[in-house]
C-alpha positions, 0 to 999 in steps of 0.5 A: 634903841640899837646898841651892842650885844655880847654875841659879836654886835658892837653897834655904836650908841651915841646918846644925844639929849631928848631934853635938857636934863632928862633924855638921850637918844641912842644912835647907831653906826658901823662898829669896828671888827670885834677884838679878842675880848668882850670888853674890847667889843663894848662901845659906850657913850659916857662922854656923848661920843662913841668910844671903846669901854677901856678908852673912856676917860670917866668912871664907867661901869657896863652891865651886859645882856648876858650879865643881866640874863644870868643874874639872880636879880628880879629887877634892874635895881637888884643888879645895880647894887653890884656896881660901885658907887650905887646906894639902893635900898635892899627891898626889891622893886616891888615893896617900897612906897615909890615916893619914899623909895629913893636911891643914891650915887657917889655918896649923895644922901638918899633923901631924894633921888639925885641921879638920872635914869634913861630908857632909850633916851626917855627919863624914867625919873618920875617928873613930879617926885623924882623917884625911879619905878624900876618895874618900867624897865623889863629885864628881857629887853635890855641890851646893856646898861651904862652907869656913868658916875660923877656930876653929869649936868654938863652933859645931861642937865638936871637930876644928874648930880650923882651920875647917869644910868643909861639903859639901851634896849635890844636892836631889832635886827632880826625876826624873833620871839622871846618868852620868859615866865617864872613863879615862886615864893610869896605868890610872885610871878614874872612873865614877859615877851619880846618880838621883832617883825621885819615886814620890808626893807628899812622897816623894823617893828618890835613889841614888848609886854611884861607882867609882874607881881607878888602877894608880898611879905611882911615888911614891917618889924614886930617892933622897932625903936626910934626917937627914943620910943618903942613902937609896936607893929599894929595887927593891921599891918599886912603884906605888901602886894604888887602887880605891874603891867608894861607894854611897848610898841616901836617902829624903826624906819629907813626913810631916805638916803642917810635919814633914819627915824623911830617912833615909840609908845610905852605904857605902864601901870601898877597897883600896890597895897602898902602896910595896911589893907587900906594903903592902896596905891596905883600908877599909870604912865603913857610915854610917846617918843620919836626922833630923826637922824640925818647923816650929813657929809663926812662924819656929820649928823643932825638929830632931832627928837622929842617925848611926851609923858602922861602919868597919874598916881593915886595913893591912899594913906591910912591912919591908926585911930587906935592900935587895932583900928584905922581909917583912910586919912587922906588920898593924894591924886597926882596927874602930871605931864612932861614933854621935851625935845632937842636938836643936836649937831655932831661932827667927826674930824681928823685933826687935834679936835676929833669930834665936836657936838652942840645942841639945844634942848627943852624940858617942860613939866606940869603937875599938881597934887590933889589931897583930900584929908578925911575925919574918922567919920569919912567927911572931909577935914578941910577942902581939897588941898592943891599943890603944883605948878609948871617947870621949864628947863631950856639949855644949850650945851657943847662938847669937844673931844681933843687929842693933844698928843699921842695917848693924851685925850681931853674932853671939854663940855659945858652947859648953860641952863635956864630954869623956871617955876611958874603958875604955881599954887599951894593951899596947904594950911596956912595956904600960901595960895598963888606963888610968884614965879621964880627962875634960876640960871646955871653954868656947868662945865666938865673937863675929862683927861685920860693919859695912856701910860701903856696899852694896858695902863691909863691915868684919868681925871675929871673936874665938874660942876652939877646942879639939881632943881627941887622937884615939884614934890619938894616945892608944893606937895605936903602930906600927913599920915600916921606912918610917917608924920607931916612933911611940908613942901616949900615953894621957895627952894633953890637948886642944889649945887655940886662941885667936885672932881676925881682921879682914877687908874684903869688897867685892862689886860686881856679878859681883865678890866679894872678901875680904881677911882678917888672922888671928892665933891662939895654940895651947897644949898642941900635940901634938908628938913627943918623940924616944926615946933608944935605951934606950927602943926597944921590945924584940922588934919587930926595929926599931932606931932610927937609920940602917940601912946594910943597907937604906939607911933611917933610922928615927925613934922618937918618942912623942906629948906635949903639949909645944909652943905656937905662933902661926899668923898670916897673910893670906888674899885671894880674888877671884871675878869674872865679867867678861863675854863668857863669861870668869870668874876666881878668884884666891887668895893665902895668907901664913902665918907659923906657928911654934913659940913654946915647946917645953921638950923640944925648945928648938931647935924654937922659932922654926921653922915648923910642919910642912907649912905653906908661907909662900906659896900662890898659885892662880888659874883662868880659865874661858871658856864659849862661846855654843855651850856648850863651855868650857875652864878653866886652873888655876895654883898656886904653893906655896913650900917647907915642911918635914915637921918643925921642923928644916930641917937634917933636910931633910924638905923639901916642894919649892916647885912650880908646877903647871898643870891644864886641862880642856875640855868640849864638848856633843854634845847637850843631854843628852851632853857629852864632856870632858878633864881634865889634871893637871900639864900641865907634868909638874913633879916634886916632893916633896909629902909628907915626914914622916920615912919615904919621901917622896911625889912629887906627881901627875905629868902625867895626862890623863883623858877621858870623858863625862857623860850627863844625863837629865831 
């Protein structure tokens, strides 16, 4: 989608929903003349209307194409760790199991992904599980990334409880070809190509292809302590390898006077070996999207768009018979389709109301998990277990941007959401069978205020309500294996609800941009887990809850329930400064006080911290760009201790850690540069993810070197 670039373009990006909870469409328009600093060039759409970054009445961070290009990061999630308010496991985009690799924002627990990620308006969140497969987003095709923190349901619908990450790809404005290739430690490689062809006036065609992979590193510690027991790593545990392929083809068209459109096809697949050689996973996703935009009269626009997503996920889960023997305990195959569309009207005005936007949208999901559980001799333990159904979201939203008096701006937005689960089935023992339909409604308002005290200093505040419907994974999918235990879905779960607000201070002076935000939210109907007694262990699957002395493993057995309430409050601070002579720096700090305030089924959790949320998170970077063109960047990050559950005595500990990354590039010619990227320069080892099965170690020392070729 067209957007801005750090080389002088400032195309307005107006994100309008493709569908109720999960999509936005990037629009373009004429940009104002570029002012003196890079921050004044950036136009963002955190409030769904284009505004200069320093004028937005919300907590917003932007990652530019230059920042991404010069970062030591191997994936977008690596870069997002530098943004305040983000909680992402330090294990890179390749080595975590997708269904267990969840991220957080604004102090919400990492038991599930409670934020929405969009790529040119199409949701990247998996429609069945909710997780993010970051390898679906090649770095070389990104124009910029907007990170909008705080309850996002009024504007973006479902999944956006913690906020929204909106990834905008490069505008195809000129014929070009970019090639990027690198390789390095652990047999890792990354290759991508992006090209634009302009065959005629009003026709822009672009292609993008990316390949990435690694032989992997040993992610499992030699031993670990949890639930009061010591577990030894079986010699069967192996490196986590990964290979991914991504491709897209897009056409942008000027169809008539004031009428533009686009069509996009995207493909992604990957293969992974996790924990042991039998633990093979594979994913495949096709996405088709398109849209039309008609300019109407003076400042009006009508936008219609759609997408359709077809995906399939297969995962093999090995089971340790003894410390040195295993078999493929179960195979899960999860085909899913989802589709959505919207119609949105937007009108710019000259009076007190500067803009209003209204629209309707829909999102439909259909999928099921087919699980085959095997005995050690290879025969089925029970008939194929099926869990799945359909979900539909139908919503209407409206927003008005109002300037009450000079320097005081107010943005009012609200969404009314209808949500239903239907055609559902669950045959996991004791086999509920066909499940009655359930429906829910949600009204979610948001108010943003910003007062410009001076040209440099502004005060802002916001109040919002937000929601997140349970995923199909939480509702219908149950799985059991020796590395994690038994986790039962619950088809009677209700949506989670969030209410909160924030106040903040923005200070912008020349090449310095700073934000300080204080937030507080309460969460009700929080989906958590209920520990099953031994009498409720499902029969016939060969999995027994508790400690197994033969395999040195501890298996937990839980069921999802709406049982908890929580509070998440904290402080976010961010500074970006280009202080001259080629030097620039970014600093970010997050303090998160996130804890349970109620849980009738687990009173001992009350007062304890939410899963996976560290109390302190500090990051900083320093970049030097020489007049001759070479550049070097160092990124430092310190994260305090957190835990994988609400009981520190269980010792599901995520270690505090200090990590240094570095990168450097050198231009050989105007079109060719070489570069080196180093992650974990000090080679620190620490547990980065720990949810009850085998913990996962963070990325070790890794060096990648390559070249970038740009032809214009």
